[in-house]
C-alpha positions as a printed Julia matrix, in Angstrom:
351×3 Matrix{Float64}:
   0.0    -0.05   -0.07
   1.51    3.44   -1.02
   0.74    6.51    0.89
   1.11   10.3    -0.23
   3.99   11.58    1.98
   2.04   14.64    3.12
  -0.97   12.29    3.97
   1.19   10.16    5.91
   2.77   13.07    7.85
  -0.64   14.39    8.62
  -1.82   10.87    9.82
   1.27   10.65   11.81
   1.03   13.95   13.58
  -2.72   13.15   14.33
  -1.76    9.9    16.24
   0.95   11.69   18.22
  -1.52   14.56   19.3
  -4.05   11.65   20.01
  -1.47   10.69   22.94
  -1.33   14.05   24.24
   1.54   15.62   22.24
   0.95   19.29   21.42
   0.19   20.06   17.71
   3.43   22.03   16.93
   5.52   19.22   18.58
   3.6    16.61   16.81
   4.17   18.33   13.45
   8.1    18.34   14.07
   8.14   14.62   15.17
   5.93   13.54   12.21
   8.37   15.44    9.83
  11.36   13.7    11.01
   9.72   10.3    10.94
   8.28   10.63    7.4
  11.61   12.07    6.1
  13.25    8.93    7.08
  10.78    6.57    5.18
  11.01    9.02    2.33
  14.71    8.43    2.24
  14.33    4.79    2.16
  15.44    4.55    5.73
  12.47    2.33    6.56
  13.59    0.82    9.8
  13.88    4.35   11.31
  10.78    5.82    9.89
   7.16    5.02   10.05
   7.76    1.45   11.19
   8.77    3.01   14.48
   5.51    4.89   15.1
   3.46    2.24   16.97
   6.39    1.76   19.71
   6.41    5.45   20.33
   2.76    5.57   20.7
   2.6     2.64   23.02
   5.43    4.17   25.15
   3.74    7.57   25.52
   0.61    5.76   26.46
   2.18    3.87   29.11
   4.13    6.75   30.45
   7.63    5.71   29.48
   8.06    8.73   27.05
   6.65   12.1    28.29
   4.19   13.6    25.72
   4.82   17.17   26.98
   8.38   17.33   28.05
   9.79   20.16   29.88
  13.16   20.84   28.05
  15.91   22.89   29.68
  18.85   24.52   27.79
  21.86   25.48   29.74
  24.22   27.65   27.81
  27.8    26.84   29.19
  29.71   29.0    26.92
  29.74   31.01   23.84
  29.71   27.72   21.49
  28.44   25.24   23.89
  25.25   24.05   25.64
  23.6    21.24   27.46
  20.17   20.19   26.8
  18.07   18.07   29.14
  15.07   16.62   27.05
  12.68   15.97   29.89
  12.26   12.42   28.58
  10.42   13.64   25.6
  10.36   12.1    22.01
  13.69   11.8    20.79
  12.94   13.39   17.48
  11.53   16.61   19.11
  14.58   16.88   21.4
  17.11   16.46   18.66
  15.51   18.8    16.53
  15.33   21.44   19.14
  18.95   20.86   20.06
  20.18   21.1    16.58
  18.37   24.3    16.65
  20.57   25.29   19.13
  23.73   24.21   17.72
  22.89   26.39   14.45
  22.25   29.46   16.68
  25.61   29.05   18.44
  27.39   28.39   15.18
  25.99   31.57   13.45
  27.41   33.53   16.51
  30.87   31.95   16.95
  31.53   29.77   14.05
  30.96   26.58   15.93
  28.32   25.18   18.12
  28.35   21.93   20.36
  25.46   20.55   22.22
  25.35   17.65   24.43
  21.84   16.12   25.21
  20.63   13.81   28.13
  17.15   12.49   29.13
  16.19   11.73   25.48
  14.83    8.73   23.71
  15.44    7.23   20.26
  15.47    9.89   17.56
  15.26    8.08   14.32
  17.63    8.78   11.56
  20.75   10.92   12.45
  20.89   12.43    8.9
  18.0    14.57    9.26
  19.46   16.85   12.08
  22.63   17.1    10.08
  20.73   18.23    7.21
  19.1    20.86    9.29
  22.72   22.46    9.35
  23.21   22.34    5.61
  19.96   24.34    5.17
  21.94   27.16    6.96
  25.16   26.66    4.74
  26.83   24.74    7.86
  28.21   21.51    8.19
  26.43   19.2    10.68
  27.52   16.41   12.76
  25.3    14.13   15.03
  25.99   11.26   17.42
  23.66    9.23   19.63
  24.07    6.31   21.93
  21.56    3.39   21.78
  20.72    0.37   23.84
  23.33   -2.37   24.12
  23.94   -4.41   20.81
  27.63   -4.59   20.11
  29.96   -6.64   22.11
  33.41   -5.02   23.1
  35.97   -6.56   20.66
  36.6    -9.84   21.84
  33.74  -10.21   24.03
  30.3   -12.08   23.72
  27.89   -9.82   25.61
  26.79   -6.45   24.46
  27.76   -3.37   25.99
  27.67   -0.57   23.41
  24.66    0.24   21.05
  24.97    0.38   17.38
  25.8     4.0    18.03
  25.56    5.96   14.85
  27.7     8.52   13.56
  26.19   11.22   10.85
  27.59   14.07    8.88
  26.14   16.44    6.19
  28.03   18.89    4.05
  26.15   21.47    1.93
  26.71   21.42   -1.9
  25.25   23.14   -5.13
  22.46   20.49   -5.17
  21.79   17.63   -2.56
  23.9    17.51    0.46
  26.45   14.83    0.99
  25.31   12.67    3.71
  27.23   10.26    5.72
  25.09    8.35    8.15
  26.16    4.85    9.45
  25.94    2.71   12.56
  29.03    1.48   14.34
  27.8    -2.1    13.72
  27.75   -4.04   10.58
  23.87   -3.15   10.22
  21.57   -1.12   12.03
  19.67   -3.23   14.81
  16.33   -2.09   13.34
  17.16   -4.24   10.29
  17.27   -7.21   12.58
  14.21   -6.23   14.48
  12.32   -5.99   11.12
  13.75   -9.39   10.32
  12.57  -10.86   13.55
   9.13   -9.4    13.16
   8.75  -10.87    9.51
  10.12  -14.29   10.6
  13.21  -13.89    8.3
  16.94  -15.12    8.59
  19.54  -12.54    8.69
  22.73  -12.79    6.61
  25.83  -14.35    8.09
  28.46  -12.0     9.78
  25.74   -9.75   11.0
  25.52  -10.94   14.54
  26.22  -13.55   17.34
  24.01  -15.51   19.62
  23.86  -15.43   23.61
  26.97  -17.8    23.62
  28.95  -15.76   21.29
  28.31  -17.93   18.27
  27.54  -16.73   14.76
  23.86  -16.96   13.91
  21.48  -16.23   10.97
  18.32  -16.53   13.3
  17.03  -12.94   14.2
  15.45  -13.74   17.54
  18.81  -15.38   18.54
  20.8   -12.3    17.16
  18.45  -10.01   19.41
  19.23  -12.0    22.5
  23.09  -11.96   21.6
  25.04   -9.05   19.88
  25.36   -7.38   16.66
  28.97   -7.49   15.22
  30.84   -4.05   14.99
  31.58   -2.92   11.48
  35.16   -3.47   10.37
  35.98   -5.54   13.6
  38.01   -3.62   16.13
  37.59   -0.35   14.21
  33.77   -0.5    14.53
  34.24   -1.2    18.19
  36.44    1.86   18.6
  33.91    4.0    16.8
  31.05    2.68   19.04
  33.3     3.76   22.06
  33.78    7.29   20.81
  30.05    7.95   20.49
  29.47    6.44   23.78
  31.86    8.98   25.24
  30.46   11.92   23.52
  26.65   11.04   23.7
  26.9     9.3    26.92
  29.89   10.25   29.11
  30.2    13.79   28.18
  26.34   14.43   27.84
  25.4    13.03   31.22
  23.21   10.38   29.87
  23.19    6.84   30.43
  26.12    4.84   29.42
  26.62    1.44   27.69
  24.45   -1.23   29.41
  22.43    1.31   31.27
  20.83    2.91   28.18
  17.33    1.76   28.11
  15.54   -0.01   25.33
  11.95    1.01   24.49
  11.09   -2.43   23.23
  11.24   -4.16   26.77
   8.88   -4.15   29.41
  10.6    -1.75   31.65
   9.1     1.6    32.78
  11.94    3.73   33.65
  13.19    6.43   31.1
  15.92    5.32   28.62
  18.08    8.41   29.27
  19.5     8.08   25.71
  22.18   10.67   24.99
  23.21   12.69   21.83
  25.75   15.12   20.76
  25.39   17.55   18.14
  27.99   20.03   16.43
  27.8    22.48   13.51
  30.32   24.37   11.6
  30.51   27.62    9.82
  32.17   27.12    6.54
  32.52   30.9     6.11
  35.08   30.84    9.1
  37.49   28.63    6.96
  36.95   29.98    3.29
  34.17   31.95    1.43
  31.1    29.96    0.89
  31.03   30.12   -2.99
  34.72   28.98   -2.97
  33.79   25.96   -0.77
  30.86   24.99   -3.13
  33.1    25.2    -6.25
  35.72   23.07   -4.61
  33.17   20.43   -3.47
  31.76   20.37   -7.0
  35.25   19.8    -8.44
  35.97   17.0    -5.91
  32.46   15.33   -6.88
  33.39   15.52  -10.54
  36.92   14.05  -10.11
  35.46   11.17   -7.92
  32.8    10.57  -10.7
  35.45   10.45  -13.39
  37.27    7.55  -11.86
  37.06    4.67  -14.22
  34.5     2.25  -13.01
  35.11   -1.31  -11.97
  33.82   -4.26  -13.8
  29.89   -4.62  -13.38
  29.55   -1.15  -11.79
  27.48    1.3   -13.63
  27.9     4.53  -11.7
  30.07    5.85   -8.67
  27.48    7.23   -5.96
  28.25    9.97   -3.67
  27.25    9.22   -0.12
  23.6    10.33    0.38
  22.81   10.25   -3.35
  20.96    7.22   -3.36
  18.63    7.98   -0.56
  17.88   11.32   -2.11
  16.82    9.58   -5.44
  14.71    7.32   -3.33
  13.02   10.25   -1.65
  12.26   11.84   -5.16
  10.66    8.61   -6.27
   8.6     8.23   -3.12
   7.41   11.73   -3.32
   6.01   10.86   -6.85
   4.71    7.38   -6.07
   4.15    7.18   -2.2
   5.55    5.63    0.69
   4.94    1.79    1.06
   3.35    0.97    4.22
   2.91   -2.75    4.9
  -0.6    -4.06    5.6
   0.03   -5.12    8.92
   1.44   -1.84    9.96
  -1.37    0.08    8.43
  -3.83   -2.26   10.43
  -1.78   -1.37   13.73
  -1.93    2.34   13.0
  -5.49    2.5    12.21
  -6.34    0.81   15.59
  -4.77    3.76   17.11
  -6.69    6.11   14.97
  -9.78    4.46   15.99
  -8.85    4.91   19.76
  -8.04    8.32   19.28
 -10.95    9.35   16.96
  -8.44   10.16   14.01
  -9.24    9.77   10.41
  -8.14    6.34    9.11
  -5.12    5.86    6.84
  -6.29    4.79    3.42
  -4.24    3.68    0.46
  -3.54    6.57   -2.08
  -1.75    5.48   -5.17
  -0.15    8.35   -6.95
   0.49    8.83  -10.51
   4.02    7.72  -11.38
């Protein structure tokens, strides 16, 4: 079933409002969630909405958080998210980072008392819309074992960067693990096996069973290098931010009731503090052209720039709609009935 993106955004905002989220906040969170689905990052988009709604309703996530911002220096701030929705807290925090950057050339914001915020790339792109470079880090529930261990300690701990260009921004958004844990969650829900090399079971043995992988650990990308990257994110988003660390980061998919205390760290840089912006854009364009001019390996049709494929997907989905699995649509419509919201209906667009 394909749903037009603006329709899906309005529906998402309505369901969030049904849980008590104020309309303006619901609109922001809906924008971030649907943007991930538009970009093809389905594991971090609309598929996550049911768990967010459930955790607001059972009190684990605060529908109307009291967020605080402490400006600790000319270029730094600490945000306490008040246990609200991660997308909202991250959006407001990057706004602060951009505000600081416009004044001093750099802005760094550490965040505690937050929750899962979806795709990191969205918040980095917020900076590029102001001709800035954006960076985002977040810790997540234990999923990766320290290199050589068999029990998870670090989350999949993604790192993300976005750089403005004359067209689409260059986007690097990747987990410290071989694969984002959301892919394993999705496979477990659908009863599918996962590829070899993704995870180990609770005893430290390689597994292709998604449920066994969830009980075990996801493998770090590039071996010890991925472990080191997860450690870096944990320091910035956990230790420095004053949020939960390692095995103490909560997981909204379990039956616990206490806040997850997820941490984030955002940074933005003003390119104009290093070189004139038009010069930067020209140099970026020249670099991209040089990359594309590299002779292609056998069987390869094109060299893609990071972020290019997701923007191609976004353009296609804006035309044709976002695929919403029938089971997910049924689950969301049950919430709609509960909240008195208009049901989500299939809306095939002209391709």
